[in-house]
C-alpha positions as CSV (number, residue, x, y, z in Angstrom):
1,X,44.0,98.5,-125.0
2,X,47.2,100.4,-124.4
3,X,50.6,99.1,-125.5
4,X,51.7,98.7,-121.8
5,X,48.7,96.6,-120.9
6,X,49.2,94.5,-124.2
7,X,52.7,93.8,-123.3
8,X,51.9,92.9,-119.7
9,X,49.2,90.4,-120.9
10,X,51.3,89.0,-123.7
11,X,54.1,87.8,-121.3
12,X,52.1,85.9,-118.7
13,X,53.2,82.2,-118.5
14,X,53.1,81.5,-114.7
15,X,49.8,82.1,-112.7
16,X,49.9,82.1,-109.0
17,X,46.3,81.9,-107.6
18,X,45.1,82.6,-104.0
19,X,42.3,80.2,-103.3
20,X,39.7,81.7,-101.0
21,X,37.9,84.7,-102.5
22,X,39.5,84.0,-105.9
23,X,38.6,80.4,-107.0
24,X,36.4,79.6,-104.0
25,X,33.5,81.9,-103.9
26,X,34.0,82.3,-100.2
27,X,33.3,85.9,-99.0
28,X,30.0,84.9,-97.4
29,X,31.4,81.8,-95.8
30,X,34.2,83.8,-94.3
31,X,31.9,86.4,-92.9
32,X,29.9,83.5,-91.1
33,X,33.2,82.0,-89.7
34,X,34.3,85.5,-88.4
35,X,31.1,86.2,-86.8
36,X,31.0,82.8,-85.1
37,X,34.4,83.5,-83.6
38,X,33.3,86.9,-82.6
39,X,30.2,85.5,-80.8
40,X,32.5,83.3,-78.7
41,X,34.4,86.3,-77.5
42,X,31.2,88.3,-76.9
43,X,31.8,90.7,-79.7
44,X,29.1,92.0,-82.1
45,X,28.6,90.5,-85.4
46,X,29.7,92.5,-88.5
47,X,28.2,92.9,-92.1
48,X,29.7,91.8,-95.4
49,X,30.3,95.4,-96.2
50,X,32.3,95.9,-93.0
51,X,34.4,92.8,-93.6
52,X,35.3,94.0,-97.0
53,X,36.3,97.4,-95.6
54,X,38.4,96.1,-92.9
55,X,39.8,92.7,-93.9
56,X,43.6,92.5,-93.7
57,X,46.1,89.7,-94.3
58,X,48.0,88.1,-92.5
59,X,44.5,87.3,-91.0
60,X,45.5,88.0,-87.4
61,X,45.9,91.6,-88.3
62,X,42.2,91.7,-89.1
63,X,41.2,89.7,-85.9
64,X,43.2,91.7,-83.6
65,X,41.4,94.9,-84.7
66,X,38.3,93.5,-83.1
67,X,39.7,90.9,-80.6
68,X,43.0,92.2,-79.3
69,X,42.9,89.4,-76.7
70,X,42.8,86.5,-79.2
71,X,46.0,84.9,-80.2
72,X,46.8,82.9,-83.3
73,X,46.6,79.5,-81.8
74,X,43.2,80.2,-80.3
75,X,41.9,81.7,-83.6
76,X,43.3,78.8,-85.6
77,X,41.5,76.2,-83.4
78,X,38.1,77.9,-83.5
79,X,38.5,78.6,-87.3
80,X,39.2,74.9,-87.9
81,X,36.2,73.8,-85.8
82,X,33.8,76.1,-87.5
83,X,34.9,75.7,-91.1
84,X,34.8,71.8,-90.8
85,X,31.1,72.3,-89.8
86,X,30.4,74.3,-93.0
87,X,29.3,73.1,-96.4
88,X,31.9,73.9,-99.0
89,X,30.9,77.0,-101.0
90,X,30.7,76.7,-104.8
91,X,33.5,77.9,-107.1
92,X,33.3,81.4,-108.5
93,X,31.1,81.1,-111.6
94,X,33.1,80.5,-114.7
95,X,36.5,80.2,-113.1
96,X,36.9,76.5,-113.4
97,X,36.5,76.5,-117.1
98,X,39.0,79.3,-117.3
99,X,41.5,77.4,-115.3
100,X,41.2,74.3,-117.3
101,X,41.5,76.2,-120.6
102,X,44.8,77.9,-119.2
103,X,46.1,74.5,-118.4
104,X,45.4,73.4,-121.9
105,X,47.3,76.4,-123.2
106,X,50.3,75.4,-121.2
107,X,50.4,78.0,-118.5
108,X,51.9,76.9,-115.3
109,X,49.2,77.2,-112.5
110,X,50.0,77.2,-108.8
111,X,48.0,77.9,-105.6
112,X,49.5,79.7,-102.7
113,X,46.9,80.0,-100.0
114,X,46.4,80.5,-96.2
115,X,43.5,77.9,-96.3
116,X,43.7,74.7,-94.4
117,X,45.0,71.8,-96.3
118,X,42.1,69.9,-94.6
119,X,39.7,71.9,-96.6
120,X,41.6,73.2,-99.6
121,X,42.7,69.7,-101.0
122,X,39.1,68.3,-100.9
123,X,37.8,71.5,-102.6
124,X,40.3,71.1,-105.5
125,X,38.8,67.5,-105.9
126,X,35.2,68.8,-105.8
127,X,35.8,71.4,-108.3
128,X,37.4,69.1,-110.7
129,X,40.7,70.5,-110.6
130,X,42.8,67.6,-109.5
131,X,46.1,67.4,-111.4
132,X,45.7,70.9,-112.9
133,X,48.0,72.8,-110.6
134,X,51.6,72.2,-110.7
135,X,51.9,73.0,-106.9
136,X,49.5,73.6,-104.3
137,X,50.8,75.3,-101.1
138,X,48.4,75.7,-98.2
139,X,48.5,76.7,-94.5
140,X,50.6,79.6,-95.5
141,X,50.5,82.4,-92.8
142,X,52.9,84.7,-94.6
143,X,52.9,84.4,-98.4
144,X,56.0,86.3,-99.5
145,X,58.5,83.7,-98.4
146,X,56.5,81.0,-100.1
147,X,56.3,83.0,-103.4
148,X,59.9,83.9,-103.3
149,X,60.8,80.2,-102.9
150,X,58.5,79.2,-105.8
151,X,60.1,81.8,-108.1
152,X,63.7,80.5,-107.2
153,X,62.9,76.8,-107.4
154,X,61.1,77.0,-110.8
155,X,63.4,79.7,-112.2
156,X,60.3,81.7,-113.0
157,X,60.9,85.1,-114.9
158,X,59.6,88.0,-113.0
159,X,58.0,89.5,-116.1
160,X,56.2,86.3,-117.1
161,X,54.6,85.7,-113.6
162,X,51.4,87.0,-112.0
163,X,49.9,86.7,-108.5
164,X,46.1,86.8,-108.4
165,X,44.3,87.6,-105.1
166,X,41.5,89.4,-103.4
167,X,43.3,91.2,-100.6
168,X,46.1,93.5,-99.8
169,X,48.4,90.6,-99.3
170,X,48.7,89.4,-102.8
171,X,49.2,92.8,-104.2
172,X,51.8,93.7,-101.5
173,X,53.7,90.4,-102.1
174,X,53.7,90.8,-105.8
175,X,55.0,94.3,-105.8
176,X,57.9,93.4,-103.3
177,X,58.9,90.5,-105.5
178,X,58.5,92.2,-108.7
179,X,55.9,90.2,-110.5
180,X,52.7,91.3,-111.9
181,X,49.6,91.6,-109.7
182,X,45.9,91.1,-110.2
183,X,43.0,91.8,-107.7
184,X,39.7,90.5,-108.1
185,X,36.7,92.4,-106.7
186,X,34.4,89.4,-105.6
187,X,36.4,88.3,-102.6
188,X,37.0,89.5,-99.0
189,X,38.2,93.1,-99.8
190,X,36.0,96.0,-101.4
191,X,36.8,97.4,-104.8
192,X,37.8,100.9,-103.5
193,X,40.3,99.5,-101.2
194,X,41.8,97.2,-103.8
195,X,42.0,100.1,-106.3
196,X,44.1,102.2,-103.8
197,X,46.6,99.4,-103.7
198,X,47.3,100.0,-107.4
199,X,47.6,96.4,-108.7
200,X,48.6,96.0,-112.4
201,X,45.2,94.7,-113.1
202,X,41.8,95.2,-111.2
203,X,39.0,92.7,-112.5
204,X,35.4,92.6,-111.7
205,X,34.4,89.2,-113.2
206,X,35.9,86.1,-114.6
207,X,35.4,87.4,-118.2
208,X,37.7,90.3,-117.5
209,X,40.2,87.9,-115.9
210,X,40.1,85.7,-119.0
211,X,40.9,88.6,-121.2
212,X,44.1,89.2,-119.2
213,X,45.3,85.6,-118.9
214,X,44.5,84.3,-122.3
């Protein structure tokens, strides 16, 4: 381990998680939802690989690549309809135990997600994480203002805070604000694209994530 990596890891006290694609193992579910929306508009279905190669956040940047005619209100209505019909995916293997152990170590844990509160809050309950997070912020279209507000409200030190996500959004937001960034490769964006974004950490499994956060 290099001295730089050791110092980065040693200072982490505040951990901001994206939800879908990080804690919720949701890549396959998201693909199903995307393709259901595409079918409504008469578009072809895409593969998991294509989704991971083209996904962007804010999510309307992705949808408008394929459906220039869809607006945010229409997309939101269809997404809500279809996701409420779906069974909740399991959590990413191993991540629940990691989160609980981080809580026991005194880390401050927060969720900032574009997921619907209608689904996210019940998922927290289902995964046994009720009361674990200091704050849960859902229905976020643009994450930068939400994270900036968190930093100010809680007087978080930039050097002690990390944003963990599975897309361009969390890396870009973290870099703009000046906090550490960690991209996980089991979510909605493929590893090659994540690597090009140059996050502070790129992790391939929960064990690697644990080594960084603990």
